[in-house]
N, CA, C and O atoms as a MOPAC input file, in Angstrom:
PM7 MOZYME 1SCF
protein

 N      0.83600 1    -1.18000 1     0.00000 1
 C      0.00000 1     0.00000 1     0.00000 1
 C      0.88600 1     1.25100 1     0.00000 1
 O      1.86900 1     1.33500 1     0.73700 1
 N      0.52500 1     2.19600 1    -0.82300 1
 C      1.22100 1     3.48200 1    -0.88000 1
 C      0.76900 1     4.33600 1     0.30000 1
 O     -0.42100 1     4.41400 1     0.60400 1
 N      1.72700 1     4.97000 1     0.95600 1
 C      1.43100 1     5.95100 1     2.01100 1
 C      2.23900 1     7.20000 1     1.68300 1
 O      3.47000 1     7.18000 1     1.69700 1
 N      1.53600 1     8.28100 1     1.38800 1
 C      2.13900 1     9.55900 1     1.03000 1
 C      1.75100 1    10.58500 1     2.08200 1
 O      0.59700 1    10.63600 1     2.50700 1
 N      2.71400 1    11.40600 1     2.50400 1
 C      2.45400 1    12.44500 1     3.49800 1
 C      2.83200 1    13.80600 1     2.92600 1
 O      3.89800 1    13.97500 1     2.33500 1
 N      1.93400 1    14.77400 1     3.11600 1
 C      2.16800 1    16.16300 1     2.71000 1
 C      1.88000 1    17.04200 1     3.92100 1
 O      0.85900 1    16.87700 1     4.58900 1
 N      2.78800 1    17.97700 1     4.20000 1
 C      2.61500 1    18.88900 1     5.31800 1
 C      1.32900 1    19.68600 1     5.13200 1
 O      1.08000 1    20.22700 1     4.05500 1
 N      0.52100 1    19.75700 1     6.17200 1
 C     -0.77900 1    20.42500 1     6.10200 1
 C     -0.61600 1    21.91700 1     6.40000 1
 O     -0.85600 1    22.37900 1     7.51600 1
 N     -0.20000 1    22.65100 1     5.37100 1
 C     -0.04700 1    24.10900 1     5.45300 1
 C     -0.75000 1    24.72500 1     4.25200 1
 O     -0.93600 1    24.05400 1     3.23700 1
 N     -1.14400 1    25.99900 1     4.35200 1
 C     -1.88600 1    26.63600 1     3.25400 1
 C     -1.17900 1    26.57200 1     1.89300 1
 O     -1.84600 1    26.46400 1     0.86500 1
 N      0.13300 1    26.63600 1     1.87000 1
 C      0.86700 1    26.61400 1     0.59500 1
 C      0.62200 1    25.32300 1    -0.18700 1
 O      0.66800 1    25.32600 1    -1.41700 1
 N      0.36400 1    24.23000 1     0.51400 1
 C      0.18300 1    22.93700 1    -0.14200 1
 C     -1.28900 1    22.53200 1    -0.27600 1
 O     -1.57400 1    21.42300 1    -0.73000 1
 N     -2.21800 1    23.39200 1     0.10200 1
 C     -3.64100 1    23.04400 1     0.12200 1
 C     -4.12400 1    22.52100 1    -1.22400 1
 O     -4.84300 1    21.52300 1    -1.26600 1
 N     -3.74800 1    23.16800 1    -2.32400 1
 C     -4.23700 1    22.74200 1    -3.64400 1
 C     -3.65000 1    21.38400 1    -4.03800 1
 O     -4.33000 1    20.58000 1    -4.67600 1
 N     -2.40900 1    21.12400 1    -3.66900 1
 C     -1.80400 1    19.81400 1    -3.93800 1
 C     -2.51700 1    18.75200 1    -3.10600 1
 O     -2.80300 1    17.66200 1    -3.60200 1
 N     -2.80200 1    19.06300 1    -1.85300 1
 C     -3.51500 1    18.13500 1    -0.96500 1
 C     -4.88500 1    17.79300 1    -1.54200 1
 O     -5.27800 1    16.62600 1    -1.54300 1
 N     -5.60700 1    18.77800 1    -2.02600 1
 C     -6.93700 1    18.53800 1    -2.59100 1
 C     -6.87800 1    17.62500 1    -3.81300 1
 O     -7.70900 1    16.72900 1    -3.95700 1
 N     -5.91100 1    17.84400 1    -4.68200 1
 C     -5.78600 1    17.00500 1    -5.88000 1
 C     -5.31700 1    15.59700 1    -5.52900 1
 O     -5.77800 1    14.62700 1    -6.13000 1
 N     -4.40900 1    15.47300 1    -4.56800 1
 C     -3.95600 1    14.14100 1    -4.15100 1
 C     -5.10800 1    13.36000 1    -3.53400 1
 O     -5.21400 1    12.15000 1    -3.73700 1
 N     -5.96700 1    14.03400 1    -2.78700 1
 C     -7.11400 1    13.37100 1    -2.16400 1
 C     -8.06800 1    12.80900 1    -3.21800 1
 O     -8.72700 1    11.79700 1    -2.98000 1
 N     -8.14300 1    13.45000 1    -4.36400 1
 C     -9.00500 1    12.95900 1    -5.44000 1
 C     -8.46300 1    11.68100 1    -6.06600 1
 O     -9.22300 1    10.88600 1    -6.61900 1
 N     -7.14300 1    11.48000 1    -5.97800 1
 C     -6.51600 1    10.32100 1    -6.59800 1
 C     -6.32500 1     9.15600 1    -5.63300 1
 O     -6.34800 1     7.99800 1    -6.05200 1
 N     -6.13800 1     9.44200 1    -4.36700 1
 C     -5.91100 1     8.39100 1    -3.36800 1
 C     -7.23000 1     7.73700 1    -2.97200 1
 O     -8.30000 1     8.32000 1    -3.14900 1
 N     -7.14700 1     6.53900 1    -2.44300 1
 C     -8.35200 1     5.84300 1    -1.98800 1
 C     -8.82000 1     6.37200 1    -0.64000 1
 O    -10.02000 1     6.43200 1    -0.37100 1
 N     -7.85800 1     6.75900 1     0.21400 1
 C     -8.18000 1     7.29800 1     1.52600 1
 C     -7.23400 1     8.43400 1     1.85400 1
 O     -6.07900 1     8.43000 1     1.42900 1
 N     -7.72500 1     9.41000 1     2.61300 1
 C     -6.85800 1    10.49000 1     3.08300 1
 C     -7.39100 1    10.98700 1     4.41300 1
 O     -8.58000 1    10.87600 1     4.71200 1
 N     -6.47700 1    11.53900 1     5.20600 1
 C     -6.89400 1    12.06800 1     6.48800 1
 C     -5.73000 1    12.66200 1     7.24100 1
 O     -4.57600 1    12.49300 1     6.84700 1
 N     -6.02500 1    13.35900 1     8.32500 1
 C     -4.97800 1    14.01600 1     9.09800 1
 C     -4.07000 1    12.99400 1     9.78500 1
 O     -4.50700 1    11.92000 1    10.19700 1
 N     -2.79600 1    13.36300 1     9.89200 1
 C     -1.79600 1    12.55100 1    10.60300 1
 C     -0.83600 1    13.52800 1    11.27600 1
 O      0.25000 1    13.79900 1    10.76400 1
 N     -1.24400 1    14.04600 1    12.41500 1
 C     -0.43400 1    15.07300 1    13.08300 1
 C     -0.45000 1    16.35100 1    12.26700 1
 O     -1.51800 1    16.87500 1    11.95000 1
 N      0.71900 1    16.85300 1    11.92800 1
 C      0.84100 1    18.07400 1    11.12700 1
 C      0.77700 1    17.80700 1     9.63000 1
 O      0.99400 1    18.71600 1     8.82900 1
 N      0.48200 1    16.57700 1     9.24700 1
 C      0.49500 1    16.15600 1     7.85000 1
 C     -0.87800 1    15.64800 1     7.43800 1
 O     -1.75000 1    15.40600 1     8.27300 1
 N     -1.04800 1    15.49200 1     6.13300 1
 C     -2.19300 1    14.77800 1     5.58600 1
 C     -1.62700 1    13.49200 1     5.00000 1
 O     -0.66600 1    13.52500 1     4.23100 1
 N     -2.22200 1    12.36000 1     5.36200 1
 C     -1.77500 1    11.05700 1     4.87700 1
 C     -2.71300 1    10.58500 1     3.77700 1
 O     -3.93400 1    10.66700 1     3.90600 1
 N     -2.12800 1    10.09300 1     2.70200 1
 C     -2.87700 1     9.54200 1     1.57500 1
 C     -2.49900 1     8.08500 1     1.44200 1
 O     -1.31300 1     7.76000 1     1.37100 1
 N     -3.48200 1     7.19900 1     1.40800 1
 C     -3.25700 1     5.76700 1     1.27300 1
 C     -3.94600 1     5.28100 1     0.01300 1
 O     -5.04500 1     5.71900 1    -0.32400 1
 N     -3.27400 1     4.36000 1    -0.68000 1
 C     -3.87800 1     3.81400 1    -1.88100 1
 C     -3.20000 1     2.50800 1    -2.27100 1
 O     -1.98700 1     2.36100 1    -2.12000 1
 N     -3.98000 1     1.56900 1    -2.76800 1
 C     -3.43700 1     0.33100 1    -3.33200 1
 C     -3.10200 1     0.52500 1    -4.80300 1
 O     -2.42100 1    -0.30500 1    -5.40600 1
 N     -3.57300 1     1.60500 1    -5.37200 1
 C     -3.34100 1     1.92000 1    -6.78100 1
 C     -2.51100 1     3.19400 1    -6.87200 1
 O     -2.27200 1     3.85900 1    -5.86400 1
 N     -2.07800 1     3.52500 1    -8.06300 1
 C     -1.23800 1     4.70900 1    -8.27100 1
 C     -1.93800 1     5.98500 1    -7.80900 1
 O     -3.15700 1     6.11800 1    -7.91800 1
 N     -1.14900 1     6.90600 1    -7.29500 1
 C     -1.62300 1     8.24500 1    -6.93900 1
 C     -1.01000 1     9.19200 1    -7.95700 1
 O      0.20800 1     9.21800 1    -8.13400 1
 N     -1.85100 1     9.96900 1    -8.62500 1
 C     -1.38100 1    10.89500 1    -9.64900 1
 C     -1.93600 1    12.28500 1    -9.38200 1
 O     -3.12500 1    12.45300 1    -9.11000 1
 N     -1.05000 1    13.28700 1    -9.46300 1
 C     -1.46300 1    14.67700 1    -9.27500 1
 C     -0.86900 1    15.50100 1   -10.41200 1
 O      0.33600 1    15.44700 1   -10.65800 1
 N     -1.69800 1    16.24900 1   -11.09200 1
 C     -1.25800 1    17.13800 1   -12.15900 1
 C     -0.92300 1    18.50500 1   -11.56000 1
 O     -1.76100 1    19.10600 1   -10.88800 1
 N      0.28500 1    18.99800 1   -11.79600 1
 C      0.71400 1    20.26100 1   -11.20400 1
 C     -0.13800 1    21.42600 1   -11.68200 1
 O     -0.53000 1    22.27300 1   -10.87900 1
 N     -0.42400 1    21.48300 1   -12.95200 1
 C     -1.20500 1    22.61300 1   -13.47400 1
 C     -2.63500 1    22.59600 1   -12.93400 1
 O     -3.20700 1    23.64600 1   -12.64400 1
 N     -3.20100 1    21.40800 1   -12.80300 1
 C     -4.54800 1    21.29300 1   -12.22800 1
 C     -4.55000 1    21.75000 1   -10.77400 1
 O     -5.53700 1    22.30500 1   -10.29200 1
 N     -3.43500 1    21.51200 1   -10.07800 1
 C     -3.32500 1    21.96500 1    -8.68600 1
 C     -3.07600 1    23.46800 1    -8.61700 1
 O     -3.30300 1    24.08900 1    -7.57800 1
 N     -2.61200 1    24.05000 1    -9.70900 1
 C     -2.42200 1    25.49400 1    -9.77000 1
 C     -1.29900 1    26.03200 1    -8.90200 1
 O     -1.39500 1    27.13700 1    -8.36800 1
 N     -0.22800 1    25.24800 1    -8.76200 1
 C      0.89200 1    25.70300 1    -7.93600 1
 C      2.14500 1    25.93100 1    -8.77500 1
 O      2.34400 1    25.31000 1    -9.82000 1
 N      2.97600 1    26.83400 1    -8.28800 1
 C      4.25700 1    27.09600 1    -8.95100 1
 C      5.23000 1    25.96500 1    -8.63200 1
 O      5.03400 1    25.19800 1    -7.68900 1
 N      6.26600 1    25.88500 1    -9.43000 1
 C      7.22700 1    24.78600 1    -9.29000 1
 C      7.91800 1    24.74800 1    -7.93700 1
 O      8.17300 1    23.65900 1    -7.42300 1
 N      8.22900 1    25.88100 1    -7.34600 1
 C      8.90500 1    25.88900 1    -6.04100 1
 C      8.04700 1    25.20500 1    -4.97800 1
 O      8.56300 1    24.45100 1    -4.15300 1
 N      6.75700 1    25.46400 1    -4.99500 1
 C      5.83900 1    24.80100 1    -4.06100 1
 C      5.70700 1    23.33200 1    -4.44200 1
 O      5.74300 1    22.45500 1    -3.57900 1
 N      5.55700 1    23.07400 1    -5.70800 1
 C      5.36600 1    21.72300 1    -6.21400 1
 C      6.48300 1    20.78200 1    -5.77100 1
 O      6.21900 1    19.69900 1    -5.24900 1
 N      7.72000 1    21.19600 1    -5.98000 1
 C      8.84500 1    20.32000 1    -5.69500 1
 C      9.15200 1    20.19400 1    -4.20900 1
 O     10.01900 1    19.40400 1    -3.83300 1
 N      8.48200 1    20.93600 1    -3.36700 1
 C      8.70900 1    20.81200 1    -1.93000 1
 C      7.51100 1    20.20000 1    -1.19900 1
 O      7.49200 1    20.17300 1     0.03200 1
 N      6.52400 1    19.71500 1    -1.92900 1
 C      5.28700 1    19.25000 1    -1.31100 1
 C      5.40100 1    17.88900 1    -0.61500 1
 O      4.75700 1    17.68700 1     0.41500 1
 N      6.18300 1    16.96600 1    -1.13100 1
 C      6.24300 1    15.62400 1    -0.55000 1
 C      7.07400 1    15.64000 1     0.72100 1
 O      8.23000 1    16.06100 1     0.71400 1
 N      6.47200 1    15.17500 1     1.82000 1
 C      7.19100 1    15.09000 1     3.09600 1
 C      7.73300 1    13.68000 1     3.31400 1
 O      8.85500 1    13.52400 1     3.79500 1
 N      6.96100 1    12.65600 1     2.97100 1
 C      7.39200 1    11.27300 1     3.17000 1
 C      6.59100 1    10.34700 1     2.26500 1
 O      5.47700 1    10.66600 1     1.85000 1
 N      7.17800 1     9.20400 1     1.97100 1
 C      6.54800 1     8.21600 1     1.10300 1
 C      7.00000 1     6.83000 1     1.54500 1
 O      8.18200 1     6.61600 1     1.81500 1
 N      6.06300 1     5.89400 1     1.62000 1
 C      6.42600 1     4.49500 1     1.84800 1
 C      5.49700 1     3.61100 1     1.03400 1
 O      4.37400 1     3.99800 1     0.71100 1
 N      5.97600 1     2.42800 1     0.70900 1
 C      5.16300 1     1.45700 1    -0.01100 1
 C      4.91800 1     1.80000 1    -1.46400 1
 O      4.07200 1     1.18300 1    -2.11100 1
 N      5.63600 1     2.76000 1    -1.98100 1
 C      5.45700 1     3.15100 1    -3.37300 1
 C      6.76300 1     3.62900 1    -3.96400 1
 O      7.75000 1     3.82400 1    -3.25500 1
 N      6.75600 1     3.81500 1    -5.26400 1
 C      7.93000 1     4.34700 1    -5.95200 1
 C      7.48700 1     5.49900 1    -6.83800 1
 O      6.40000 1     5.47600 1    -7.41500 1
 N      8.33000 1     6.48500 1    -6.93500 1
 C      8.02400 1     7.65600 1    -7.75200 1
 C      8.28600 1     7.29000 1    -9.21100 1
 O      9.43100 1     7.06700 1    -9.60500 1
 N      7.23600 1     7.22900 1    -9.99600 1
 C      7.35300 1     6.91300 1   -11.41600 1
 C      7.52400 1     8.18200 1   -12.25000 1
 O      8.13300 1     8.15300 1   -13.31900 1
 N      6.98000 1     9.29800 1   -11.75200 1
 C      7.10100 1    10.58500 1   -12.43700 1
 C      7.01400 1    11.69100 1   -11.39700 1
 O      6.12000 1    11.69600 1   -10.55100 1
 N      7.93400 1    12.60800 1   -11.47000 1
 C      7.87600 1    13.80600 1   -10.61500 1
 C      8.63700 1    14.89300 1   -11.34700 1
 O      9.82800 1    15.10900 1   -11.12600 1
 N      7.91700 1    15.56700 1   -12.22300 1
 C      8.51400 1    16.62400 1   -13.02100 1
 C      7.59100 1    17.83600 1   -12.98300 1
 O      6.67800 1    17.88900 1   -12.16000 1
 N      7.81100 1    18.78700 1   -13.84400 1
 C      7.02500 1    20.00200 1   -13.85500 1
 C      5.57400 1    19.80300 1   -14.25800 1
 O      4.76700 1    20.72600 1   -14.14000 1
 N      5.23200 1    18.61600 1   -14.72900 1
 C      3.86900 1    18.34200 1   -15.17600 1
 C      3.04200 1    17.55000 1   -14.16800 1
 O      1.87800 1    17.87200 1   -13.92900 1
 N      3.63400 1    16.52400 1   -13.58200 1
 C      2.84000 1    15.62600 1   -12.73900 1
 C      3.69400 1    14.87800 1   -11.71900 1
 O      4.91000 1    14.73900 1   -11.85300 1
 N      2.99400 1    14.41100 1   -10.70200 1
 C      3.53600 1    13.47500 1    -9.72400 1
 C      2.75600 1    12.18600 1    -9.88500 1
 O      1.52500 1    12.18900 1    -9.84600 1
 N      3.46700 1    11.08600 1   -10.06400 1
 C      2.81800 1     9.77300 1   -10.16600 1
 C      3.59700 1     8.81100 1    -9.28700 1
 O      4.78600 1     8.57100 1    -9.49400 1
 N      2.89300 1     8.26300 1    -8.29800 1
 C      3.48400 1     7.29100 1    -7.39500 1
 C      2.77500 1     5.96400 1    -7.61800 1
 O      1.54900 1     5.88100 1    -7.54600 1
 N      3.55900 1     4.92900 1    -7.88900 1
 C      3.01700 1     3.60600 1    -8.15500 1
 C      3.35300 1     2.67600 1    -7.00000 1
 O      4.33100 1     2.90800 1    -6.28900 1
 N      2.56100 1     1.62800 1    -6.79900 1
 C      2.87900 1     0.66300 1    -5.74900 1
 C      4.26300 1     0.06400 1    -5.98500 1
 O      4.66500 1    -0.16200 1    -7.12600 1
 N      4.98300 1    -0.18800 1    -4.89700 1
 C      6.33800 1    -0.76100 1    -5.01500 1
 C      6.26900 1    -2.22800 1    -5.37900 1
 O      7.30400 1    -2.87900 1    -5.52100 1

């Protein structure tokens, strides 16, 4: 199972919202939002409406998955 964590701060709110649409489950985990999924989690940067500096600093932690794509267009995490 993929477990992705993003710091729950206003700068990352749009990324959090888009990740929640792709993950099977999401919820608070201390100062973070945790996203769990048995399938790939995909977030489009432009759909999230964030600049690259915010985009590339959004991921706090990841387990149970591998980053298949993380560029200026999208983040795609697949099961390991």
